[in-house]
C-alpha positions as CSV (number, residue, x, y, z in Angstrom):
1,M,0.0,0.0,0.0
2,V,2.7,2.5,1.0
3,P,4.9,1.9,-2.1
4,S,1.9,2.6,-4.4
5,I,1.2,5.9,-2.7
6,V,4.8,6.9,-3.1
7,I,4.8,6.0,-6.8
8,L,1.6,7.9,-7.3
9,I,3.1,11.0,-5.6
10,L,6.2,10.8,-7.8
11,I,4.2,10.4,-11.0
12,V,2.0,13.4,-10.1
13,G,5.1,15.5,-9.2
14,V,6.8,14.6,-12.5
15,L,3.7,15.5,-14.5
16,L,3.3,18.8,-12.7
17,W,7.0,19.6,-13.4
18,I,6.6,18.8,-17.1
19,W,3.4,20.9,-17.3
20,A,5.2,23.9,-15.7
21,L,8.1,23.6,-18.1
22,L,5.9,23.4,-21.1
23,G,3.8,26.3,-20.0
24,R,6.7,28.7,-19.4
25,S,8.6,27.9,-22.5
26,D,5.7,28.7,-24.9
27,P,6.7,31.8,-26.8
28,Q,3.2,32.4,-28.0
29,N,1.8,32.6,-24.4
30,P,2.2,36.3,-23.2
31,R,1.1,35.3,-19.7
32,Y,4.4,33.6,-19.2
33,N,6.7,35.7,-21.4
34,R,7.9,39.2,-21.9
35,I,8.9,40.3,-25.4
36,C,11.7,42.9,-25.7
37,P,10.3,46.1,-27.0
38,A,13.4,47.0,-29.0
39,E,12.7,47.1,-32.7
40,D,16.0,45.3,-33.5
41,C,15.5,42.6,-30.8
42,G,12.1,41.2,-30.0
43,H,13.6,38.4,-27.9
44,V,11.1,36.4,-25.7
45,N,12.1,36.5,-22.1
46,P,10.8,34.8,-18.9
47,R,7.9,36.7,-17.4
48,R,9.9,37.8,-14.3
49,A,12.8,39.2,-16.3
50,R,13.7,42.8,-15.8
51,Y,16.2,43.1,-18.6
52,C,16.3,41.4,-22.0
53,A,18.6,38.3,-22.1
54,R,19.7,39.1,-25.7
55,C,20.3,42.9,-25.8
56,G,20.2,43.9,-22.1
57,R,17.6,46.6,-22.5
58,K,15.2,47.2,-19.6
59,L,11.8,45.5,-20.2
60,T,8.7,47.6,-19.6
61,G,5.0,46.9,-19.3
62,P,3.2,44.1,-17.4
63,G,5.4,42.3,-14.9
64,D,7.3,45.4,-13.6
């Protein structure tokens, strides 16, 4: 009984981890990403980023 509960918890944990990774890496989902406003950049950054990972410019808008 106990090993089956542990296995179930591990499976649920792995599924949640995969779901979180897939949701945050979707560049089409603006809820999780911030796009650099620079005309010559447009890099998709994580939603909590303050500066662009490609060009280093300050990100503005939602998430500040």
